[in-house]
C-alpha positions in Angstrom: 101.0 104.2 -66.9 98.3 105.7 -68.4 94.3 105.7 -66.9 93.6 103.3 -69.7 96.1 100.9 -68.3 94.6 101.7 -64.4 91.3 100.7 -65.5 92.3 97.3 -67.5 94.0 96.2 -64.3 90.7 97.0 -62.8 88.8 95.1 -65.7 90.8 92.2 -65.0 90.4 91.9 -61.5 86.8 92.6 -61.3 86.2 90.2 -64.1 88.0 87.5 -61.7 86.0 88.6 -58.6 83.2 88.0 -60.2 83.7 84.4 -61.1 85.2 83.8 -57.4 82.1 85.8 -56.0 79.8 83.9 -57.4 81.4 80.9 -56.5 81.4 82.0 -52.9 78.0 83.6 -52.6 77.0 79.5 -53.5 78.8 78.3 -50.7 77.5 81.2 -48.4 74.4 80.3 -49.9 74.4 76.7 -49.9 75.9 76.6 -46.1 72.8 79.3 -44.8 70.0 77.2 -46.5 71.4 73.9 -45.6 72.9 74.2 -41.8 71.0 77.6 -40.3 67.7 76.7 -42.2 67.2 73.1 -42.4 69.7 72.1 -39.5 69.5 74.8 -37.0 65.1 75.7 -38.3 66.8 79.2 -38.0 63.9 81.6 -38.9 65.9 84.5 -40.3 65.7 85.0 -43.6 69.1 86.9 -46.0 67.5 89.7 -48.1 68.3 90.1 -51.8 69.8 93.7 -51.1 71.9 92.0 -48.2 73.2 89.4 -50.7 73.7 92.3 -53.4 75.6 94.3 -51.1 77.5 91.7 -50.8 78.4 90.7 -53.7 79.5 94.5 -54.4 81.5 94.5 -51.6 83.2 91.2 -52.4 83.9 92.5 -56.0 85.2 96.0 -54.6 87.9 93.8 -52.1 89.1 91.4 -54.6 89.7 94.5 -56.9 91.4 96.7 -54.5 93.4 93.9 -53.4 94.6 92.7 -56.8 95.6 96.1 -57.8 97.7 96.6 -55.0 98.8 93.1 -54.5 98.6 91.3 -57.0 99.8 93.2 -59.9 102.7 94.2 -58.0 106.4 92.3 -58.0 107.4 91.2 -54.9 110.9 92.0 -54.1 110.1 95.8 -53.0 110.5 96.5 -49.4 110.3 99.9 -48.4 108.8 102.5 -45.8 108.1 106.3 -46.3 106.8 108.0 -43.5 107.5 111.6 -43.8 103.5 113.2 -44.2 102.7 114.6 -47.8 105.4 113.4 -49.1 104.3 112.1 -52.2 102.1 115.4 -52.5 105.5 117.1 -52.3 107.1 115.0 -55.2 104.0 115.6 -57.9 104.2 119.0 -57.2 107.8 119.0 -57.5 108.2 117.4 -61.0 104.0 118.2 -62.2 103.3 115.3 -63.4 100.1 113.6 -64.1 101.4 110.4 -62.9 102.2 111.2 -59.8 99.1 113.2 -59.5 97.6 110.4 -60.4 98.6 108.0 -57.9 97.5 110.5 -55.0 94.7 111.1 -56.7 93.6 107.3 -57.4 94.4 106.3 -53.6 91.8 108.9 -52.4 89.2 107.5 -54.8 89.9 103.7 -54.3 88.9 104.1 -51.1 85.4 106.2 -51.8 83.4 102.4 -52.4 84.4 101.6 -49.2 83.1 104.9 -47.5 79.5 104.3 -49.6 79.3 101.0 -48.3 79.9 101.1 -44.5 76.5 103.0 -43.7 74.4 100.5 -46.2 75.4 97.6 -44.3 74.3 98.6 -41.0 72.6 101.8 -38.9 75.6 100.9 -36.4 78.5 101.9 -38.9 76.4 105.0 -39.9 78.8 107.2 -37.6 81.5 109.8 -39.0 84.1 108.8 -37.1 83.6 104.9 -36.7 83.3 105.1 -40.7 87.0 106.8 -41.4 88.7 104.3 -38.3 87.3 101.3 -40.2 88.7 103.3 -43.6 92.0 104.0 -41.8 92.4 100.2 -40.3 91.8 98.6 -43.7 94.5 100.7 -45.6 97.3 99.8 -42.6 96.3 96.4 -43.5 96.9 96.6 -46.9 99.9 98.8 -46.2 100.9 96.3 -43.8 100.5 93.3 -45.8 102.4 95.5 -48.8 105.9 95.7 -46.4 105.2 91.9 -45.3 105.2 90.7 -48.4 107.6 93.2 -50.1 104.8 94.0 -53.0 104.7 97.8 -52.0 105.8 100.6 -49.6 104.1 101.5 -46.5 103.3 105.1 -46.9 101.7 107.6 -44.8 100.2 109.2 -47.3 99.1 106.4 -48.3 97.1 106.1 -45.0 96.0 109.5 -45.0 94.6 109.5 -48.7 92.8 106.6 -48.2 91.2 107.5 -44.9 90.0 110.7 -46.9 88.1 108.2 -49.7 86.5 106.4 -47.3 85.0 109.4 -45.5 84.3 111.2 -48.8 82.5 108.2 -49.6 80.6 108.0 -46.1 79.3 111.9 -46.7 78.2 110.4 -50.0 76.6 107.2 -48.8 74.9 108.7 -45.8 73.6 111.8 -48.3 71.8 108.6 -50.6 70.2 106.9 -47.7 68.5 109.8 -46.4 67.2 110.3 -49.8 66.1 107.2 -50.7 64.4 107.1 -47.0 63.2 110.6 -47.9 64.2 112.0 -44.5 64.7 115.6 -44.5 68.2 116.8 -44.3 68.9 120.3 -42.2 71.6 122.2 -44.6 73.8 121.9 -41.8 73.8 118.0 -42.1 74.1 118.7 -45.9 77.2 120.6 -45.7 78.8 118.3 -43.3 78.5 115.2 -44.8 79.4 117.4 -48.0 82.7 118.7 -46.0 85.6 116.1 -47.1 85.0 116.3 -50.8 84.5 120.0 -50.5 87.8 120.2 -48.6 89.7 117.5 -51.0 88.2 119.8 -54.0 89.2 122.7 -52.6 92.8 121.7 -51.6 93.9 120.2 -55.0 91.7 123.7 -56.5 94.3 125.3 -54.8 97.2 123.1 -56.0 96.5 123.3 -58.9 95.6 127.4 -59.5 99.0 127.9 -57.7 100.7 126.1 -60.0 98.9 127.6 -63.0 99.4 131.6 -61.6 103.4 131.0 -61.0 105.0 132.4 -64.0 107.8 128.8 -64.6 107.8 125.6 -63.5 109.2 123.3 -61.0 112.8 122.0 -61.9 114.0 118.3 -61.2 117.0 119.8 -59.9 115.0 121.2 -56.5 115.5 118.7 -53.5 112.4 117.6 -51.6 114.3 115.9 -48.6 117.1 117.3 -47.5 120.1 114.8 -46.5 121.6 114.9 -43.0 125.3 116.0 -44.0 126.3 116.6 -39.8 128.6 113.5 -40.7 129.5 113.8 -44.0 132.9 115.3 -44.6 132.5 118.2 -47.4 135.6 119.7 -49.2 135.8 121.3 -52.8 139.0 121.6 -54.7 137.6 124.9 -56.4 137.0 128.1 -54.7 133.7 129.2 -55.0 132.8 132.8 -56.6 130.4 134.9 -54.3 129.8 137.2 -57.2 125.8 137.6 -58.3 125.3 138.1 -62.0 121.9 138.5 -64.5 121.8 135.4 -67.0 119.2 134.8 -69.3 116.2 132.5 -69.0 115.3 130.5 -72.0 111.8 129.1 -73.3 111.0 126.2 -75.3 108.5 124.9 -77.8 105.8 122.7 -76.2 104.7 120.5 -78.8 100.7 119.8 -79.6 99.3 115.8 -80.3 99.7 117.0 -84.0 103.3 118.3 -84.0 104.7 115.0 -82.9 103.0 113.1 -85.2 104.0 115.8 -87.8 107.3 115.0 -86.9 107.1 111.3 -86.5 105.3 111.1 -90.4 108.0 113.0 -91.8 110.1 111.2 -90.6 108.8 107.8 -91.7 108.1 109.4 -95.7 111.7 110.4 -95.8 112.7 106.4 -95.1 110.1 105.5 -97.6 108.0 103.9 -94.7 104.4 105.2 -93.3 103.0 105.6 -90.5 100.7 103.3 -88.7 97.4 104.4 -87.5 96.7 101.5 -85.7 100.2 101.8 -83.8 99.8 105.4 -81.9 99.9 105.6 -78.0 99.4 109.1 -76.6 100.6 109.7 -73.1 100.7 112.4 -70.4 103.8 113.9 -71.7 104.9 112.3 -75.0 103.7 110.2 -77.9 104.9 106.9 -79.7 104.2 106.2 -83.3 105.1 103.4 -85.9 106.0 102.7 -88.9 103.3 99.9 -90.9 105.4 96.8 -89.7 106.9 98.1 -86.8 110.1 98.2 -88.7 110.6 101.9 -87.3 109.6 103.7 -83.9 109.4 107.7 -83.1 109.1 108.5 -79.4 108.2 112.5 -79.2 108.1 114.0 -75.8 105.5 117.4 -75.8 108.1 119.7 -74.2 110.8 120.6 -76.5 109.8 117.9 -79.0 112.9 115.5 -78.5 112.5 112.2 -79.7 113.9 108.7 -80.1 114.2 107.1 -83.5 114.6 103.1 -83.7 114.8 101.5 -86.8 114.1 97.6 -86.1 115.5 96.2 -89.2 118.0 93.2 -88.0 122.0 94.0 -88.7 123.0 91.3 -91.3 126.9 91.2 -92.7 126.2 93.4 -95.2 125.0 96.0 -92.5 127.4 95.5 -89.9 128.3 98.5 -87.0 130.4 101.5 -88.8 133.1 101.8 -86.3 135.2 104.4 -88.8 132.7 106.3 -90.1 133.5 110.2 -90.2 131.1 113.1 -89.4 130.8 113.7 -93.4 129.0 110.3 -93.7 127.3 110.4 -90.5 125.9 113.8 -91.8 125.2 112.7 -94.9 122.9 109.7 -93.8 120.9 111.7 -92.1 120.2 114.4 -94.8 118.4 111.7 -96.4 116.4 111.4 -93.2 115.7 115.6 -93.8 118.2 116.3 -90.4 120.6 118.7 -91.2 122.5 119.6 -87.8 124.5 122.8 -87.3 128.1 122.7 -88.8 129.6 124.0 -85.8 128.2 121.5 -83.2 130.8 119.2 -82.1 131.4 115.4 -83.5 132.7 113.0 -81.5 132.7 109.2 -82.6 131.7 107.3 -79.3 131.8 103.1 -79.0 130.9 100.4 -81.6 128.4 102.5 -84.0 127.4 105.4 -81.8 128.3 109.1 -83.0 127.6 112.1 -80.9 127.0 115.7 -81.8 127.4 118.1 -79.1 125.7 122.1 -79.3 126.6 123.7 -75.8 124.3 127.0 -75.9 125.0 127.4 -79.8 123.4 130.6 -81.1 121.9 129.5 -84.9 119.0 130.6 -87.0 117.5 133.3 -84.4 117.7 130.1 -81.5 120.2 128.6 -79.0 121.1 125.6 -79.8 121.7 123.2 -76.0 122.1 119.7 -76.1 123.3 116.3 -77.8 122.1 114.4 -80.4 123.3 110.7 -80.6 123.6 108.8 -84.0 123.8 104.6 -84.5 125.3 104.8 -88.2 125.6 101.4 -90.3 127.8 100.8 -93.2 124.7 100.1 -95.5 124.2 103.9 -94.7 121.2 103.6 -92.8 120.6 105.3 -89.4 119.4 102.7 -86.5 119.1 104.8 -84.0 118.7 108.7 -82.8 118.7 109.8 -79.2 117.3 113.9 -80.2 118.2 115.6 -76.9 118.9 119.4 -78.3 116.7 122.2 -77.0 116.3 125.1 -79.1 116.3 127.7 -76.7 114.3 131.1 -77.3 115.1 134.2 -75.1 112.6 134.5 -72.2 113.8 137.1 -70.1 116.6 137.8 -67.7 116.8 136.7 -63.8 118.9 137.4 -60.8 121.0 134.1 -59.4 122.5 133.0 -56.4 126.2 133.1 -56.3 128.6 129.9 -56.7 129.3 130.2 -52.5 125.6 130.6 -51.8 125.1 127.1 -53.8 128.0 125.7 -52.2 125.9 126.6 -49.1 123.1 125.0 -50.2 125.0 121.3 -51.0 126.7 121.7 -47.9 123.3 121.6 -45.9 122.0 118.6 -48.1 119.3 120.5 -50.0 120.2 118.5 -53.0 118.8 115.1 -55.2 120.9 112.3 -55.9 120.5 108.6 -56.4 122.9 108.1 -53.3 121.2 107.5 -50.2 124.0 107.3 -48.1 127.8 108.9 -48.4 130.2 109.4 -46.1 132.4 112.3 -47.8 131.8 114.6 -50.6 134.4 116.3 -52.7 133.6 118.7 -55.3 136.2 118.6 -58.0 134.2 121.3 -60.8 131.3 124.0 -60.9 129.9 125.5 -63.7 126.6 127.3 -64.8 124.4 125.4 -67.1 120.6 124.9 -67.6 118.0 122.8 -67.0 114.4 122.8 -68.7 111.1 122.9 -65.9 108.1 121.3 -65.6 106.4 124.5 -67.9 109.1 124.5 -70.9 111.3 127.2 -69.6 114.8 126.6 -69.3 116.6 127.8 -66.1 120.0 128.5 -64.8 121.3 125.5 -62.7 124.8 125.2 -61.1 126.5 121.9 -61.9 128.7 120.2 -59.4 130.7 117.8 -59.8 132.0 115.9 -57.2 132.8 112.4 -55.9 130.7 110.7 -53.5 133.0 108.7 -51.8 135.7 108.3 -54.3 132.7 107.9 -57.0 132.3 110.5 -59.9 128.5 112.0 -60.2 126.8 115.6 -60.6 124.7 117.6 -58.5 122.2 120.2 -59.7 121.5 123.1 -57.5 118.9 125.6 -59.0 120.6 129.0 -59.3 117.5 131.5 -60.0 117.0 133.4 -56.3 
C-alpha cells in the first residue's frame, strides 16, 4: 500500500464522518435546545468552540475506527505480545511499508493527545493523557481481536501511547501560546520531550542503517523457534572448514532506469507506453502500454521485472507445449532479449520454459537466477519472469562453517513459513547467495530439509 492509498482511506472515511457528524450534531443540538433549554429550563449554554471541538473529535474518531476496523476484512485473529516485534521486522527487511506502519501507529494518535487538553483543564495532566491514549488504543486492539479484523499487538499500544503523549505536549504548548502565558524553558522542554525522544530514536535507527556497510538479509531470523521438543537429524555430514568467499553487488536502478526498460520492451513489440498508467511504488514501478495490452513491473534493486501480454489466447495462438530452445530464444530476440547460450534450458508444464544461470560468468558479470517464459504457437511471449541477477564482484568475506550454520538451525534461529513441527531432517546443504536490502548479494547456506516429511528450504546467513 502506498502513502496515497493511506490518505485515500482517510479521505473516504472523513467524508462519511462529516455526514454522520453533521447528523449527530443536529440530533444532539435538538436534544440540547429542546430538552435542556426548554423542558428543564437550563441556563448553561454550549459554546461554538465546544461544538467545533466536538465535530473535529468525532471526525477523528470516525476516521481512526474506520481505518483500523471497517477497512479490514474479517477472519484475522492473532496476538503478538512481544514488544518491539514490528520494529525489528522493519529493521530486518528495511521496508518502507514496515516503517510506514510503525510511524503511522504513532502519528495516528497524535490528534487525540492534542485534543484532550482542549476539552478540559482536568485533562491537562501528562499521566492522564497517556493513560487515556493507552486505554483508547487497548479498546481498538481488543475490538480488532474480537471481530477478527486485525492483530492485537503490544507495539500498537506502545506506538499509540507515544503518539498520544506527543500530541499532548504539542497541545499544551498551543494552549499556553493562545493564553499568552509565559513558560519556563524547563516546561517547554518537558512538553517537547516525547517528540524529541521519538525523533532521536528514529534518527538513530536510520543513521545506524545508513552507516552499516551491507544491507539486511531476509534469511536472518527475527524470532527464534523453540526446538527443545523437536527431533533434529541430518543425512549429510557438516563440514567445520572456514573459508572466504566473494560478496557481490547488483545495479540499483532509478525511476528513469525502470521507465527506459519498460519503454524499450514496448517499442520492440510495436506498443507505446501509456503516460497515464504509471505507478511508482517504494521499491518498484509498474508500467502499462496504451490500451493496457501489456504491463511491465520492474524492481529497483537488481532491475528484475515481470512482463505480461494480456491479449487473449485464440485458437491460432494456443500454448506451445513442444517448442524447443531455438524457438523460444528467437521469440525473445524479437523483444531485444538475448540470454547467454550457457544458460540451462528446461521445458516446464504447459507453455512455460525456464532458463537457469548458476553463478555464470558472462560479459564481466556473474549471471545468477531464473528466467521464465510463457511462449505460444503464434510466436508471442505472453509472460516473462526475470529473476536473474547480474552480479559484479564487491569484496570477499569470511563465512561460518556448515557446522556452525547447523548449530544455528538446531537452535531455532531461522526463518520459515512453518510455525509448528515435530521433526526436522536435513537432506542437503550447499552455499548459495541472497540479495540484501542495500543491493549486495551475500553468501547463505541453503539447507534442504523435511518438516514432518514435507520438503522445504531453510536459509542461514553465512557471513561472520
